[in-house]
C-alpha positions as CSV (number, residue, x, y, z in Angstrom):
1,M,119.4,105.6,148.8
2,R,116.8,103.5,150.7
3,F,113.3,102.9,149.7
4,S,110.5,100.8,150.9
5,H,110.0,97.8,148.6
6,R,106.3,98.6,148.3
7,T,106.6,102.2,147.0
8,L,106.2,103.1,143.3
9,I,109.6,104.8,143.4
10,S,111.3,101.6,144.6
11,R,109.6,99.5,141.9
12,I,110.7,101.9,139.2
13,V,114.2,102.1,140.5
14,W,114.5,98.3,140.8
15,T,113.1,97.9,137.3
16,T,115.6,100.4,135.9
17,L,118.4,98.7,137.8
18,I,117.5,95.2,136.6
19,V,117.0,96.4,132.9
20,S,120.3,98.3,133.0
21,A,122.1,95.4,134.5
22,V,120.8,93.0,131.9
23,A,121.6,95.4,129.1
24,M,125.1,96.0,130.4
25,T,125.7,92.2,130.9
26,A,124.6,91.5,127.3
27,M,126.9,94.3,126.1
28,V,129.9,93.0,128.1
29,V,129.3,89.4,126.9
30,T,128.9,90.5,123.3
31,V,132.1,92.7,123.3
32,M,134.1,89.9,125.0
33,L,132.9,87.3,122.4
34,V,133.8,89.7,119.6
35,L,137.1,90.5,121.2
36,S,137.9,86.8,121.7
37,A,137.0,86.0,118.1
38,L,139.2,88.9,116.8
39,T,142.1,87.9,119.1
40,N,141.9,84.3,117.9
41,K,141.8,85.4,114.3
42,N,144.8,87.7,114.9
43,I,146.8,84.9,116.5
44,E,145.9,82.5,113.7
45,A,146.9,85.0,111.1
46,R,150.2,85.7,112.8
47,L,151.1,82.0,113.1
48,R,150.1,81.3,109.5
49,D,152.3,84.2,108.2
50,Q,155.2,83.0,110.3
51,L,154.7,79.4,109.2
52,T,154.6,80.4,105.5
53,A,157.7,82.6,105.9
54,V,159.7,79.8,107.6
55,S,158.4,77.1,105.2
56,S,159.6,79.1,102.2
57,T,163.2,79.1,103.7
58,V,163.4,75.3,103.9
59,K,165.6,73.9,101.2
60,V,166.1,70.2,100.3
61,G,169.5,69.2,99.0
62,P,170.2,66.5,96.3
63,D,171.2,64.1,99.1
64,G,167.9,64.8,100.9
65,S,169.5,67.0,103.6
66,L,167.5,70.0,104.9
67,T,168.7,73.5,105.4
68,A,166.9,76.7,106.4
69,L,167.9,80.1,105.3
70,E,168.0,83.0,107.8
71,T,164.8,85.1,108.1
72,P,164.9,88.8,108.2
73,D,163.1,88.8,111.6
74,D,165.3,87.3,114.4
75,T,162.2,86.8,116.6
76,I,160.9,84.2,114.1
77,D,164.0,82.0,114.6
78,D,163.4,82.1,118.4
79,T,159.9,80.7,118.0
80,T,160.4,78.1,115.2
81,W,161.2,74.4,115.1
82,I,162.1,72.5,111.9
83,Y,161.8,68.8,111.9
84,A,162.7,66.2,109.2
85,A,160.0,64.0,107.8
86,D,161.1,61.3,110.2
87,G,160.7,63.6,113.2
88,A,164.3,64.4,113.7
89,L,165.0,68.0,114.9
90,V,166.8,70.0,112.2
91,E,166.8,73.4,113.8
92,G,165.1,74.9,116.8
93,P,165.5,77.5,119.7
94,R,166.9,76.7,123.1
95,V,163.8,77.0,125.3
96,G,162.3,75.2,128.2
97,Q,161.6,71.5,128.2
98,R,157.9,72.0,128.2
99,L,157.9,74.1,125.0
100,T,160.3,71.7,123.3
101,A,158.1,68.7,124.3
102,T,155.0,70.4,122.9
103,A,156.8,71.2,119.6
104,E,158.1,67.6,119.4
105,S,154.5,66.3,119.8
106,L,153.7,68.1,116.5
107,A,156.7,66.9,114.6
108,D,154.9,64.2,112.7
109,V,151.7,66.1,111.5
110,R,150.7,65.8,107.9
111,K,148.3,68.8,107.9
112,Q,148.2,72.2,109.6
113,T,147.5,71.6,113.3
114,R,147.1,74.2,116.0
115,L,147.6,73.6,119.7
116,D,147.3,76.0,122.7
117,R,149.3,75.0,125.7
118,H,151.5,76.6,128.4
119,E,150.0,80.1,127.6
120,R,151.3,79.8,124.0
121,S,149.7,78.9,120.7
122,F,151.5,76.4,118.4
123,L,150.9,75.9,114.7
124,A,152.5,73.0,112.8
125,G,152.4,72.4,109.1
126,P,154.2,70.0,106.6
127,V,156.6,71.3,104.0
128,R,155.9,69.5,100.7
129,R,158.1,69.3,97.6
130,N,156.7,67.6,94.6
131,G,153.8,66.3,96.7
132,K,156.2,64.7,99.2
133,V,156.5,65.7,102.8
134,E,160.1,66.7,103.3
135,A,159.9,68.6,106.7
136,V,157.5,69.8,109.4
137,V,157.7,73.4,110.6
138,V,156.3,74.3,114.1
139,V,155.9,77.9,115.1
140,E,154.6,79.4,118.3
141,A,153.4,82.8,119.7
142,P,152.8,83.8,123.3
143,L,149.2,84.3,124.4
144,E,150.0,86.6,127.4
145,P,149.8,89.9,125.6
146,Y,146.4,89.0,124.1
147,E,145.1,87.8,127.5
148,S,146.3,90.9,129.2
149,T,144.5,93.1,126.7
150,R,141.4,91.0,127.1
151,N,141.5,91.1,130.9
152,L,142.0,94.9,130.9
153,T,139.2,95.3,128.4
154,L,137.0,93.1,130.7
155,L,137.8,95.2,133.8
156,G,137.1,98.4,131.9
157,L,133.8,97.0,130.6
158,L,132.8,95.9,134.1
159,A,133.6,99.3,135.5
160,L,131.6,100.9,132.8
161,A,128.7,98.6,133.3
162,L,128.6,99.2,137.1
163,T,128.8,103.0,136.5
164,V,126.0,103.0,133.9
165,T,123.8,100.7,136.0
166,G,124.3,102.7,139.2
167,G,123.9,106.0,137.4
168,S,120.8,104.8,135.6
169,A,119.2,103.8,139.0
170,A,120.2,107.1,140.6
171,I,118.9,109.2,137.7
172,A,115.7,107.1,137.7
173,A,115.3,107.6,141.5
174,W,115.9,111.3,141.3
175,T,113.6,111.8,138.3
176,V,110.7,109.8,139.6
177,K,111.0,111.3,143.1
178,R,111.0,114.8,141.6
179,T,108.1,113.9,139.4
180,L,106.0,112.3,142.1
181,G,106.9,114.9,144.7
182,P,103.7,116.9,144.0
183,V,101.6,113.7,144.3
184,E,103.1,113.0,147.8
185,S,102.6,116.6,148.8
186,M,99.0,116.5,147.6
187,A,98.4,113.2,149.5
188,A,99.8,114.7,152.7
189,Q,97.6,117.9,152.3
190,A,94.5,115.8,151.6
191,R,95.1,113.7,154.6
192,D,95.7,116.8,156.8
193,W,92.6,118.5,155.4
194,S,90.4,115.4,155.9
195,E,91.3,115.6,159.6
196,H,91.4,119.4,160.3
197,D,90.1,121.5,157.4
198,L,87.6,120.0,155.1
199,E,86.9,123.3,153.4
200,S,90.4,123.6,151.8
201,R,90.9,122.6,148.2
202,F,93.7,122.2,145.7
203,D,94.4,125.1,143.3
204,T,94.0,123.6,139.9
205,T,93.3,126.7,137.8
206,A,96.8,126.9,136.4
207,A,97.4,123.2,135.8
208,D,96.1,121.2,132.9
209,D,98.3,118.2,133.2
210,E,98.0,114.9,135.1
211,F,98.5,116.6,138.4
212,G,95.8,119.1,137.6
213,R,93.4,116.3,136.8
214,L,94.4,114.5,140.0
215,G,93.9,117.7,142.0
216,R,90.4,118.2,140.6
217,T,89.5,114.5,141.4
218,L,90.7,114.9,144.9
219,N,88.7,118.1,145.3
220,V,85.6,116.2,144.2
221,L,86.3,113.5,146.8
222,L,86.9,116.1,149.5
223,D,83.6,117.8,148.6
224,R,81.8,114.4,149.0
225,V,83.6,113.7,152.3
226,A,82.7,117.2,153.6
227,G,79.1,116.8,152.5
228,A,78.9,113.4,154.2
229,L,80.3,114.7,157.5
230,R,78.0,117.7,157.4
231,S,75.1,115.4,156.9
232,E,76.3,113.2,159.8
233,Q,76.7,116.3,162.1
234,Q,73.3,117.5,161.2
235,L,71.8,114.0,161.9
236,T,73.6,113.7,165.1
237,S,72.4,117.2,166.3
238,E,68.8,116.3,165.4
239,L,69.0,113.0,167.2
240,A,70.6,114.6,170.2
241,H,67.9,117.2,170.4
242,E,65.2,114.5,170.0
243,L,66.7,112.4,172.7
244,R,67.4,115.2,175.2
245,T,63.7,116.2,175.3
246,P,62.3,112.8,176.6
247,L,65.4,112.4,178.8
248,T,64.8,115.7,180.5
249,A,61.1,114.8,181.0
250,I,62.1,111.4,182.5
251,R,64.6,113.0,184.9
252,G,62.0,115.6,185.9
253,E,59.3,113.0,186.6
254,A,61.8,110.9,188.6
255,E,62.9,113.9,190.7
256,L,59.3,114.9,191.4
257,T,58.5,111.4,192.5
258,I,61.5,111.4,194.8
259,M,60.3,114.7,196.3
260,A,57.1,113.0,197.3
261,S,59.0,110.5,199.5
262,P,57.6,107.3,198.1
263,G,59.8,105.1,200.3
264,P,63.4,103.9,200.5
265,A,63.1,101.1,197.9
266,I,61.4,103.2,195.3
267,T,63.7,106.2,196.0
268,E,66.7,104.0,195.5
269,R,65.4,102.9,192.1
270,L,64.5,106.4,191.1
271,D,68.0,107.6,192.1
272,R,69.3,104.9,189.7
273,V,67.0,106.2,187.0
274,V,68.3,109.7,187.5
275,A,71.9,108.5,187.4
276,L,71.3,106.5,184.2
277,V,69.6,109.6,182.6
278,D,72.6,111.7,183.5
279,R,74.9,109.1,182.0
280,M,72.8,109.0,178.8
281,S,72.9,112.8,178.7
282,I,76.7,112.8,179.0
283,T,76.9,110.2,176.2
284,I,74.7,112.3,173.9
285,T,76.8,115.4,174.7
286,S,80.0,113.5,174.0
287,L,78.7,112.1,170.7
288,L,77.6,115.6,169.7
289,A,81.0,117.0,170.6
290,I,82.7,114.3,168.4
291,A,80.4,115.1,165.5
292,R,81.1,118.8,165.8
293,N,84.7,118.4,166.8
294,E,84.1,120.4,169.9
295,A,85.5,118.2,172.6
296,R,86.7,120.2,175.7
297,I,90.4,119.3,175.9
298,E,90.8,121.2,179.2
299,T,89.0,118.4,181.2
300,R,91.7,115.8,181.4
301,T,92.3,112.8,183.6
302,T,94.8,110.1,184.4
303,A,94.8,106.4,183.4
304,I,94.0,105.1,186.8
305,A,91.4,107.8,187.4
306,L,89.7,106.9,184.1
307,V,89.5,103.3,185.1
308,N,88.1,104.1,188.5
309,E,85.5,106.5,187.1
310,V,84.3,103.8,184.7
311,L,84.2,101.2,187.5
312,D,82.3,103.6,189.8
313,H,79.4,103.6,187.3
314,R,79.4,99.8,187.2
315,P,77.2,98.0,189.7
316,D,79.2,95.3,191.6
317,R,78.8,91.8,190.3
318,P,78.9,89.1,193.1
319,G,81.8,86.7,192.8
320,L,83.7,88.8,190.2
321,N,87.2,89.7,191.2
322,V,88.2,93.1,189.7
323,S,91.9,94.2,189.8
324,S,93.2,97.6,188.6
325,D,96.5,97.6,190.5
326,G,98.4,97.4,187.2
327,V,97.2,100.7,185.9
328,E,99.7,103.6,186.1
329,E,99.2,107.2,187.2
330,V,99.8,108.7,183.7
331,E,98.0,111.8,182.5
332,L,96.1,111.5,179.3
333,S,95.9,114.3,176.8
334,V,92.2,113.7,175.9
335,P,88.9,115.0,177.2
336,T,87.8,113.0,180.2
337,E,84.2,112.5,179.1
338,L,85.3,111.1,175.7
339,A,87.9,108.9,177.3
340,V,85.2,107.5,179.5
341,R,83.0,106.9,176.5
342,A,85.9,105.0,174.8
343,L,86.6,102.7,177.8
344,A,83.1,102.1,179.2
345,P,81.9,99.7,176.4
346,I,85.1,97.7,176.8
347,V,84.5,97.3,180.5
348,E,80.9,96.5,180.0
349,N,81.9,93.8,177.6
350,A,84.4,92.4,180.1
351,F,81.9,92.3,183.0
352,T,79.3,90.6,180.7
353,H,81.5,87.8,179.6
354,A,84.0,87.3,182.5
355,R,83.6,84.1,184.6
356,T,85.5,85.0,187.7
357,S,87.9,88.0,187.1
358,V,88.5,91.2,185.2
359,E,92.0,92.7,185.3
360,F,93.2,96.2,184.2
361,L,96.8,96.8,183.2
362,S,98.6,99.6,181.4
363,V,101.7,100.0,179.3
364,T,103.2,103.4,178.8
365,H,104.9,104.4,175.5
366,E,106.6,107.7,174.5
367,R,103.4,109.4,173.3
368,S,100.6,107.0,174.2
369,I,99.4,104.6,176.8
370,D,97.8,101.2,176.4
371,I,95.0,100.4,178.8
372,M,94.4,96.6,178.7
373,V,91.1,95.1,180.0
374,S,91.3,91.3,180.3
375,D,88.6,88.8,181.3
376,D,88.6,85.0,181.7
377,G,85.5,84.5,179.6
378,V,85.0,82.1,176.7
379,G,87.0,84.3,174.3
380,I,86.3,85.6,170.8
381,A,86.0,83.5,167.6
382,A,88.6,84.3,164.9
383,D,85.9,85.3,162.5
384,D,84.5,87.9,165.0
385,L,87.8,89.7,165.8
386,E,87.0,92.6,163.4
387,A,83.2,92.1,163.0
388,I,82.6,93.0,166.7
389,F,83.8,96.6,165.9
390,R,81.2,97.1,163.2
391,S,78.0,98.8,164.1
392,G,75.2,96.3,164.6
393,Q,77.5,93.3,164.6
394,R,77.6,91.0,167.6
395,G,80.0,88.3,168.5
396,T,78.9,84.7,168.8
397,G,76.8,84.2,171.9
398,S,76.5,87.9,172.6
399,A,73.1,89.4,173.5
400,G,74.0,93.0,173.0
401,A,73.0,95.4,170.3
402,G,76.4,95.5,168.7
403,L,77.0,99.2,169.2
404,G,79.2,99.5,172.2
405,L,82.5,98.3,170.8
406,A,82.0,100.1,167.5
407,L,81.4,103.3,169.4
408,S,84.4,102.7,171.6
409,R,86.7,102.3,168.6
410,R,85.2,105.3,166.9
411,V,85.7,107.6,169.9
412,A,89.2,106.3,170.5
413,R,90.2,107.0,166.9
414,T,88.7,110.4,167.1
415,L,91.0,111.1,170.0
416,G,94.0,109.9,168.1
417,G,94.0,106.4,169.6
418,D,92.5,103.0,168.8
419,V,90.8,99.9,170.2
420,N,92.0,96.4,169.3
421,V,91.7,92.8,170.5
422,T,95.2,91.9,171.5
423,S,94.3,88.4,172.9
424,P,91.2,86.6,171.7
425,H,91.2,84.1,174.5
426,G,93.0,82.8,177.6
427,P,92.4,85.6,178.7
428,T,90.4,87.8,176.3
429,T,92.1,91.2,176.2
430,F,91.0,94.5,174.7
431,T,93.6,97.2,174.4
432,L,92.6,100.9,174.4
433,T,95.3,103.2,173.1
434,L,95.1,106.9,174.0
435,P,97.5,109.8,173.7
436,R,99.3,110.8,176.8
437,S,100.7,114.1,178.0
C-alpha cells in the first residue's frame, strides 16, 4: 500500500496509524503495569504465607534450643532456612552457594525484609517469643514462572497491537479510498471535459449528499469556463475579421504598386511588405484555429524543418553566428503553422538579445522533443523568469510589447507542450517542448 505523502488518503491513513499505535502502546504499557503489580502482589502473598507457616513450626526448648516441625508441603522445606538469633544455621536446604549466601545475608534481620536476587525472591522475618527474637526464617520463591508468563503476555500484546494498528490503517485506507473514489472520478472527468468537451455536465439529479453538492458546484464552474471560452472565441473571431480586412487592403495596394514597376529598391520593400502581411495573416489564422480548436493536424513537420522555416523568415543579422546542427530529424505530431507560431517568438527574442551567437539543440524523449534556443545575451533576472510569459509583461531592458513569449507558451500548451526558461544566463536558454510522433 503506497500513497503520496501529500494526498488526503495518505494523511488520513497516517493519522489513523499514529493514533492506533499510540492507543495500542498505552494499552500494552497499562496492561504490563497492572500485570507486574499483580505478579508482585502474588509473590508477596506466597512468601508471606510460607513465612507464616514455617514460623509457626519453630519451637524453643527450655534450654533455648530451636527445633522445627515438619510442614505438610515438602516444597516449603526445600525453600526455607531457619537461623538462630545469633545467625547460626539451624535448618536449611542443600542448594547452590549463591542462594545460601543470599539467605545468610538475611539471617540477622529484625523485621520482615524482601530481597530479589538470582531470579528468586527472598523474604526474611524474625520469630519472636514473649517479645524476644528467638530465630529468623528465610523463605524464597522462583521468579522464572512469573517472568515467563509476563514475557508471553507481552509478546501476545505486541502481536495484538501490531495487528490492530495495521488493520486499522488498512481499513482506513480502504474506506477513505472507496469514499473518495467518486471525487477522484469527478476530478478526472472535469479535467477531461475542460480540455475536450465543455458541454458535458455531471448528473446530480439523484444525489442529494456531499457528492451531489460537489457535482453541482463543478457544473457551475464548467458553465463559467465554457462561457468564458465562448466569449474569447467570439472576440478572437471578431478581431481576426477586423484585422483581415485592412491586411487584405494593404496587400492589394502593395501588389498594385509592384505591378506598376516602381523600381528595384521600392519593389524589394513592397515584396517585404507582402511577405509580412502574409505572415500576419497566417498568425491570425493560427490564433483563430486555436480559439476554435480547429488546428489542421494533417500538416506536420520535423524539428529541423521547423527551425529552418522559422529562420527563413528571419532577416540575417551581421556578425551573428547561428547554429542549428544539434537539431534532430524528428517528426512532430502538431500542426506546422502552430509549431511555427510557438517557436518564432523564442527565436525573435534570441536574435534580439544575443551578442554574437544563437544555438539550436534538441533532446528527444519517448513522447516529446525539447527544442532549446540559446543565446549569449545578458540573461534574464530571477524576478522576470515567469513574468516574461505574462501578456504585456516585458523583461528588464526589453523594448518589446510583451506579447511574443506569452503567445508562444499559450500556443505550445494548446498543442500539449510547454515553453520554459531552462537557463537564465550563461547562456540564456528557452526550451520549447512539443509532442512527437
